[in-house]
C-alpha positions, 0 to 999 in steps of 0.5 A, spaced: 140 392 293 135 397 294 139 400 299 145 401 294 140 405 289 136 409 295 143 412 296 143 415 289 137 419 291 140 425 294 145 426 289 141 425 283 135 429 286 139 435 288 143 435 281 137 435 277 133 441 281 134 446 275 132 441 269 125 442 269 126 450 269 132 450 265 128 450 258 123 455 260 128 460 264 134 459 260 132 463 253 129 468 257 135 470 261 139 469 255 135 474 251 135 479 257 143 479 256 142 481 249 143 474 246 140 473 239 136 467 237 143 464 234 146 465 240 141 462 244 139 456 240 147 455 240 146 454 248 142 447 247 146 445 241 153 446 245 150 441 250 149 435 246 156 437 243 160 437 249 156 430 251 159 427 245 166 429 246 166 427 253 163 421 254 168 416 251 173 419 255 169 419 261 167 411 260 174 409 260 175 413 266 169 410 270 172 403 268 179 405 270 178 409 276 171 407 279 164 409 279 164 413 286 170 418 284 167 420 277 160 421 281 163 426 286 166 429 280 160 430 277 157 433 283 162 438 283 162 440 276 154 441 277 155 446 283 160 450 279 156 450 273 150 453 277 154 458 280 157 460 274 149 461 271 148 465 278 153 470 276 153 470 269 152 477 266 155 475 259 154 470 253 161 468 255 159 466 262 153 463 260 156 458 255 162 457 260 156 454 265 153 450 259 159 447 258 160 445 265 153 442 265 154 438 259 161 435 262 157 434 269 151 431 265 156 426 262 159 424 268 153 423 272 149 419 267 155 414 266 157 413 273 150 412 275 148 407 270 155 403 271 153 403 279 146 400 277 149 395 272 154 393 278 149 392 283 142 390 280 140 383 279 139 381 272 131 381 272 131 387 276 134 392 271 128 396 269 126 397 276 132 400 278 133 405 272 126 407 273 128 409 280 133 413 278 128 416 273 124 417 278 129 421 282 131 426 276 123 427 275 122 429 283 128 433 283 125 437 276 119 438 280 122 440 286 126 445 282 120 448 279 116 449 285 123 453 288 123 457 282 115 459 282 116 461 290 122 465 289 120 468 282 113 470 285 117 475 290 123 477 286 124 480 279 126 475 274 134 477 274 134 477 282 130 471 282 135 467 277 141 469 281 138 467 287 135 460 284 142 458 281 146 460 287 141 455 291 142 450 286 149 450 287 149 450 294 145 444 294 150 440 289 155 441 294 151 438 299 150 432 294 158 431 294 158 430 301 152 425 300 156 421 295 163 421 299 159 419 306 154 414 303 155 411 296 160 405 296 165 404 290 161 398 286 166 397 281 167 389 280 174 386 280 174 383 273 179 378 271 177 378 264 181 383 260 176 389 257 175 387 250 170 392 246 169 389 240 167 383 244 162 387 247 159 390 241 156 384 238 151 384 233 145 384 237 148 390 241 149 394 234 142 392 232 139 395 239 144 401 238 141 402 231 134 402 234 136 407 240 139 412 235 132 412 231 128 413 237 132 419 239 131 422 233 124 421 233 123 423 240 127 429 239 123 432 232 118 436 237 124 439 241 125 446 238 118 446 235 113 444 241 113 450 245 112 454 239 106 450 237 103 450 243 104 458 244 101 459 237 095 454 238 093 456 245 097 461 249 103 465 250 103 465 257 109 460 259 107 459 266 100 457 264 103 452 259 108 450 265 102 448 269 099 444 264 106 440 264 106 439 272 101 433 272 106 429 267 112 431 271 108 429 278 106 422 274 113 421 272 116 422 279 111 417 282 110 412 277 117 411 274 119 405 279 112 402 278 113 402 271 120 399 271 117 393 276 112 392 270 117 392 265 121 387 269 115 382 270 112 383 263 118 383 259 122 388 256 122 387 249 114 388 249 114 393 254 119 397 249 114 396 243 108 398 248 111 404 250 113 407 244 107 406 241 103 410 246 108 415 244 107 415 237 099 415 238 100 421 242 104 425 237 099 423 232 093 426 235 096 432 239 095 437 233 088 435 234 088 437 242 083 443 242 084 445 250 090 445 255 086 440 259 086 435 254 094 437 252 095 436 260 092 429 259 096 427 253 103 429 256 101 425 262 100 419 257 106 420 253 111 421 259 109 415 262 110 411 255 116 414 254 119 412 261 116 405 260 120 405 253 126 408 256 127 403 262 126 397 258 131 399 253 136 400 258 135 393 261 136 390 254 142 394 253 145 392 260 143 385 259 147 385 253 154 388 255 155 384 261 160 386 266 166 388 262 167 395 260 161 397 263 163 405 263 165 405 256 159 401 253 155 406 257 159 412 253 157 408 247 150 408 248 150 415 250 153 418 244 148 414 240 143 418 243 146 424 243 147 424 235 140 422 235 138 428 239 142 433 235 139 430 228 132 430 231 131 438 232 134 440 226 129 435 222 123 438 226 125 445 225 125 444 218 118 441 217 115 446 222 118 452 217 117 449 210 112 444 211 106 445 216 106 446 223 103 439 224 108 435 220 113 434 226 108 431 230 106 426 224 113 424 222 115 423 229 109 418 230 110 415 224 118 414 226 116 411 232 111 406 229 117 404 225 121 403 231 116 399 234 116 394 228 124 394 228 124 392 235 119 386 234 124 384 228 131 385 231 130 384 238 129 377 239 130 376 247 125 377 252 122 375 258 115 371 260 110 375 264 111 373 271 105 374 276 107 375 283 
């Protein structure tokens, strides 16, 4: 079981390299190309739109053609996306690269989730999801390190081109890794795929919780960096360094957090994780130093990992072996709708109520989610001690 998951390490890690630096560098590079604020924010909105459009189709393809072919396509699309980013000199090319990235993200998510569902024992789902989470975080961390090195001796524009060319080449290498080392995991299921059967009442309750969680967690998306710049410093690099400890912690501890969730019950792990995030969101406006902010980021990140791996564990257990790809596409679409609504709410509050309001609303919303988990999600496991 472990070997089946470790084979995913290189493809997931290599295609995740730009994720950590994208939020910092993409707006800067886009602005250098002469794009206005609406065009730049549109780059982030179009990603969610592409995910919503493509995931139902990809889910069906994953169930029909298998996990491995879809994973190969994902790595190829990531390589194409990063190459277009490297040569992009117009807004049209930047948007084209973003569209390819959106399709690649959808195919990667559904294929890897489906592989985990196929190859993992029921009581180890959270550990497996934590492992994948760790691979992504490690990739993001390595990408930040590579970007820091390259941008230290090149101009920003030259560094951007070189950076994404490297990311593209490494994504091509990940295609080779998938072809050579990852077997097809799709099970031959004799029972006909019945989506309505899989969409049980409990599954729908969980999807409501997923939707609300994605809204609450994304409320801070468009305003968090603006708030930090207003309160602390305009030095983006300094804020990035404050974020590094959280990224390192996520990379090192995700697998262990997943194992903790498997042992101590994913229902209560969900509640504990979301409450940690709620508390951190509420007290963040009171932080008065970069050091305190870095500590809060670490705690919030680890709480988010605990919640996310536990949530995926419950969902995977609910959907069974039939229509895995389609059911994960439904899960992802629910997430994407939440991630579209949250930023709009946060931006409106930040501009029209107060700069602290998005933090307080996000925390309050998370507390409501914790209560709903306690009420609506009945299934749990008893904490087991080795």
